[in-house]
N, C-alpha and C positions, 0 to 999 in steps of 0.2 A: 504494500500500500504506500502511496506517495504521501509524505507528510503534509499537514495543512499549510505549513509555511514555506516549504521548498521541495523541489524535486531534485534529489541528489543523483547525479549520473555516476556511473561506475568509475572509480579512480583508476588511472593508468600510471604505471611506473616503468622506468627503463633504466638499464645499466649502461653507462657510457665508458668506453675504453679511454686510455690516456692518449693525448695527442701532443705533438710538439707545437710550439707557439705559432709557427707559420701555417701549419695545417689547420689549427684551430681558428685562425683569422679567416681562412678560406671558408670554413664551415659556417662561421658567424655571418659572413657576407652572403653566403647562399641562403641561409635561413632568413636573413633580412629581406633579400629579394623575393624569396618564395612567399613570405608572409605578406608582402605588399601586393604581390600579384593576386593572391587568393584572399585578400582582406574582404570581410563581409560587409555588405551594405545593411545597416541596422535601422533603416527607416520604418520597419514594421515591428520593432522589438518591444513595444509596450502595448498591451491590450487593456481596455477599460470595459468592465462588465458590471451589471447589477441593476436592480429595480429600485427606484426611489418613489415612495408614496407620501412620505412626510419629511419634514426638515431634518429629522434625526436618522433618516435612512442611510444605510452604508452601501457604498460601492467598493469594487475591488479592482486593483491593477495587477496584471500579470506581467512581470518584468523579466525578459529573456536575455538580458545583457550579461549576467554572471554565468559561471559554469553550471549553476543550478537555478531553476526557476524561482524567482522571488515573488511572493504574494503579499500585497499591501492593501490596507483598507483606508477609506476616507468617508467622511459624512457629506451628503449632498442632497439637494432638492430636485435634481434632474435624473433622468433614467437612461441607462445604457443596456436595456434588456431586450429590445426589439430585434427582429432579424434584419434591421437596417441600421447598422452601426459601422463606423470606420475610425481608424486611428492613424496618426502620422508622427514620426519622430525625426530628429535630425540624423545625419549619417553616423553619428556616434551613439545613437540609441536613446537620446534624451527626449522624453515626450514633449511635443510642441503643440499639437492640435488633436482633438477628437470630436466626433459629431454623432448625434442620434437622428440625423435627418431633419431635425427641427431647428437646432441651434448648433453653433460651433463654439467649443470650449478650449481654453488654454491649459497649460500644465498646472495652473493654480486652481483649475476646476471652476473657472469663471467664464461667462459668456464674453467672447472677444468683441472689440469695437465693431458695430454694425453686423454682428454675427447672429442676430435673432431673426425670427419670422422668415425662415428660408422658404417655406412653402405655404405661408398663411393664405395666399389666394387660391391654393390648390387643395388645402386640407379640408376635404369635404365633411369629414366626420368629427372634426375638432379634436383629432387624436393628439396633436402636439399640445394643445391647450389643456386638455383634460387628463391625458395619460402620459404625456412627455415623450412620445415617440411617434414616428410617421406612419407606421403600418405598411410600408412598401417593401416587401421582402427582398433583401439583397439589392435594394434600389439606390444605394448611395456608396460612394467611395472617394478616397483622396488620390489624386494623381499629381506626382511631382512634375513641376515645369522643367522640361529638358533644357540643360545648359544655363539655367538661372535658379540658383539655390535659394533665392529670396522670395520665390513665389510658389504657391501650391494651389491647385484647383480642387474644389469639392465638386464632383460630378454626380448628378442625381436625376431621377425621373419624377415628374409630377404624377398626380393620381386623380382620375376622373371617374364618375359614375354615370354611365349611359345605359338606360333601360336595364338597370340592376346588374350591369356588367362593369367591372373595374378595369381600367386601361390607362395608358399614359399617352399624352399628346405631345410632350416636349421632353427633349433631353437638354438639361440646363447645367450651367456651371456658376459657381461663386468663387472668385479668386481672392486669395489671402496673401498679404504681404507679411512675410515672416523674417524680414531683415533684422528686426528686433524680436528674437524669440520669446522674450519676457512680455512683450506687448504686441502680439499679432493684430492686424487690422484688415477687415474686408475692404478691398478697393473696387471690386465689381461684384454685382449681386444679381442672381436670377437671370443671367444672360443665356439666351436660347442658342444652343449648339445646333439643334435639328428639330424641325417641326414635322414629325411623322407619327403615325399611330403605332405605338409599341405595346408589347406585352408589359404589364406592370412588373417592375423588379427584374431580377436576374441580370444585373449589369456587372460585367467581368472585365478584368484588365490584365495585360501581360506586356512584357518588354518586346520592343522591336528587335530584330536580329542584330542591329547595330549596338544594342546595349544601352542606348541613350533615350530613344523615343519610346512611346507607349502606344499599344493598341487597346481600344476600348470597344467591346462588342455587345450587341443586344439584338433581340428578336422582334421583328415587326408583328403586329397583331394578326392572329388567325392565318399564319403563313408558315413557310419554311425558309423565309428570307432573313438573313442576318446582316446587320449593318456594322462594319468595323471602321472606327474612326482613328486616324493616326494623329496623335498628339506629339508635335515636334516643337522646336523653339519658335516656329512661326505660328503656332496655334493649332486648332483642330481642322483637319482636312475634311473634304467631302467624303461621305462613306464609301467604302468598298462593299458592294452588295453581293452576297452569295446566297443563292436559292438552292438548297440541297437537303436531302433527308425528309423525314415525315413532316406533314403540314399540321401545325399545332392548332387545331380547331376544337374548342371546348366550351361552348356557350353555357353549359350547365355546371361546369366544374369551377367553382369560385371559392371553395373552402381554402383554408390556410395552405399555401403551397400547391393547391390543386392545379391552377393554370399557370403558375409562375415557373416553377422548376428551380432546383438547386444546380450547382455545377461549378464550372470555372476552367482555368487553364492549367496545364502541366507546368512545372518549374522551367523547363526548357522551351516552353512556348509552342511545342509541336502538336499538342493535343488539346482539344476543347471538349468539354463534357456538359451535357444538359440532361437533367433527370427529373421526371415527376411520375406520379402513379398512373396517369392516363397514357402517356406515350413511352414509358419505360426509360431505360438508361441508354442514352444516345452518345456515341463516340464519333468525333469528327477529327480529321487531320486539319491542322492550321498552318498555313504558310506565314510565318511571322516576318517575312520580307515583304510580301504583297498584300497581306491581310485577307487572303482568300480561304474560306472554309469549304471542306469537302466531307460529306457524310461517309462514315466508314462502317458503322454497325449499330443495330438497335437490339437491345436486350431487355426482356421482360422477366421480372422476378416473381416471387411467390404471391399468390392472389391476396393474401391478408397483409402484405406490405404496402399499405395504402393510406388514405386520408391525409396525404400531403406531408407526412412526417418522413422526409427523405433528405439526404445530403450526399455530397460527393467531394472527395479530395484525392489528390495524387501524390505519391511519395516523392521525396526530394530527388531521387534518381530518375524520376519521370517514367518509371516502369509500372508500378502497381497502383491500380485504381481501387479506392475503397468507397463502396456504395452503402450508406447507412439508410436503412429502410424500416423504421419503426421497431420491429422485434428482432431484426437480424442485421448483422454487419457482414458484407460480402467483400471479397478481394478478387480482382481480375488482373490478368497479366496483359498489359498493353503491347507486349512484344509477341504475343501469340498470333498465329495465323487467323484463328477464329477466337475472338476475345471471350465470347459467351462460354465456349468449352473450357476455358481456364478458370471459371468462377468457382470459388469455394466459400462456404460460410465459416468465418473465422471467430464468430461469437454470436450467441443468442441472448436475449434480454433476461436478466435475473429479476424475476417478478417479486423477489423478497425485498428489493430496494424500495425505499420510501418514495412516495409521490410519483409523478409521471416522468420517470427518467428517460425512457425510450432511447432510440437512436435517431437523431434528427440532423440538423445542420452540422457540417464538419469543416475543418480548415487545417491546412498544414502550417505549423508554427515555425518560428525562426530556429528553434532547437531541433528541428527535424522530426519531431513527433507530430502525430495528428490528434487533434482534440475534437471531441464530439459533444454537442449539447443535446439535452433532452427537451422537454417542453413543460413549462409551468412549475413554479415553486421549486426550483432546482437547488440541490445542495452541493453540486460540483459538476465536473466534466469527466466524460469517459476519455481514456487515453490509449492510443496505439503507440507503444513504446518504440518499436522498430519497424516502421512502415516499409523500409527497403528490403525486408526479408520476406521470403515466400511462405504462404500458408500460415499455420498456427505459430510459426516462429516470429511472426510480427508482434506477438505478445500484447493482446488487448486486455486492459484492466478497466472494468466498469467502475465509475466514480473514482478513478485513479487520482484525480485531483479533487479534494474536498474543500469547500469554502468554509471559512470560520463561521461560528454562530453569528446570526444577525444578517448575513448576506443572503439575499433572495434574488434569484435570476429567473428569466423566462425562457428565451429561445434563441438569443443572438450570439454570433461570433463576428469579430471585425471582418468586414469585406475588404481585406488587404491583398495586394499582390505578393508573390514570392519575389523578394528582392535579390537574394543570392549574393553574388560578388559585387563589390563596388564597381560602378561603370567607369570606363576609361574616358575621363572628361577631356583628354587631349583631343578627342574627336570633335568636341564642340568648337575648338579653334579652327579645325580643318573645315567644318561645316560653314563657318562664317566666310572663309576665304576661298572656298572651292569654286565660286563663280568666275574666278580668274583663269580657271582651267578651260582650254578650248577643246571641245569635243571633236573627234575625227569622224570621217565618213562612215566608218564601221561601228561607231557608237550610236548613230542616229540616222534615220531615214525620213525624208519629207517628200510626199508624193500625193497626187500626180503632179507633174510639172512639164508643160503648162497645165493650168487648171481653170475651171470655169466658176465653180461655186465653193469648193472647200479644199483644204489641205489636211492630210493625215500625217500626224507626227508620230513616228514609231521609234522608241528608244531600245537599245540593245538590252538594257536591264531596267527593271521597274525602279522608279525613284520618284521623289517629290518634284513636280513641275511648279516652279515659283511664279514665273512670268513669261508671257509671250507677247512680242511686239512686232509690228510691221511698219516699215518706213518706205517712202517713195524715193525716186532718183535724186530729189533735191535734199534728202535727209530729213524731211518732215515726217514725224510719226503720225501715221494715219489710223493706227489701231493698236490698242494695248489691252491686255487682260491679265489678271492675277488669279488663275484658277486654283492655286494651292491644292492640287489634286495628286494623289499618290497612284501612279499608273505608268504603263509603258506605251499606251496608245492614247492619242488625243486628236479629236476632229475639230479643226478650226474653220468656222463659218466665214466666208469671204464675200457674201452678197453685198455688203455695204462698202466694199472697196472698189474703186474705179479700175478699169482695165489698164494694163501697162506692166512695166518692170518694177518689182518691189524687192525688198530685203526683209527676211524674217529672222528674228533673234529669239532663241528659246533658252531660258535660264532655269537650270535644274540644280538639285543638290549635289550632282556629280560634276557639274561644269556647265558651260554655255556653248551655244552653237549658232552660227550665222550662215545664211545661204540666200542666194538670189533665186527668185521664182517669177514666173510670168502669169498674170491674171488675164485671161482671154475675155 
């Protein structure tokens, strides 16, 4: 059993031979270099949990910075118990911000400047006012602003009720300036990223292949079409749209988690999972360079694993998928030719546990363990101690982390990404100056030439197109656009341009290209 106040990992000891001084210096240098290369990004290292109903209610922080998990309590009048919570630390693991989807709090557990009423105009049921949480399952997350450590975006979905059906109409952001981590301040609030009809909740994030930018993905309502938004130093791109796998149509399924689905990305960003009791466990391949999703497999579990009590998390080696489904916890091998055939039940619910402990939402934590929350009046979390190990060797311990007396929790775990290693921020400098690079003919094609109505721009590799401009023979700019689109193909409409000889310039994140063309 894991102690109430910490989770003590197995201590390791080693014996070292004697070295001469020169060899020892080499070893020290190698250790230094290795430690810097593999240094961990600690921006997800503190979780805040708990339900507050009175001014004397206690909440808990789980601090993953030390060798063993540290559990601390504090008194609060706000709640962090809903399935819509998120936290954010600096790169060293010190708590900076956290949110319950209604307000944004600082490390002193106070609402930050302008950090209140995030969804007041969308809060149909008064959940924020009366209960202290938004009720939009997995519908909120913090996204670090690439190449600018002074800004963080809270990304979230609104919530609407149309004909007794809950849905989202907007993907929004609120941007926080954290240049003074002791006094963060909201500088932009409720800014619309996209006006599209989405499934409520199930908003997930993973790193781009470059290790700097982020992909944020969500599902359009009653469809199989996913929108993946690239967050780069230039802001949010237009979505990459992938229509693949089962169509999620469920007009009568609106119980907790019924139409939403749990899930998320693997740590390496190659796999996306979406899971609910109507459509089962769905595994997708994700190209974290292009943002394209491709459905791989659909798996249905036991008939009584239902009522929305589902969760999904993937081990830190990105191999084993854990599907928590009310009474049972499953493990699947993502390396298997047929994932469904690899499934094993690694634990079943102990009904002697008090209250509704269940197997509900789950998340991979910075310590490499997977934590699973139950539902309603919880006394702790279930723990998968060794998720990288196959079968029962993964070592599941129900209520392996117990909360101290006075801590009451409901159903939420922070909707944080897997941060992994620290990003190589030298890439940020190259991103700024890369437009000085001139692309060659084999890097980009522009056709047809001559043309009558449009030009197709085809890049050798998918990248972010920042700007396209057209000038005439006098050097006068006759057309410019800033599509900020992540693609390798772009069709440029030329109907408004007069016939004649023109020059086109395409500026991308890998360089710029200039070419002459003729408009007939």
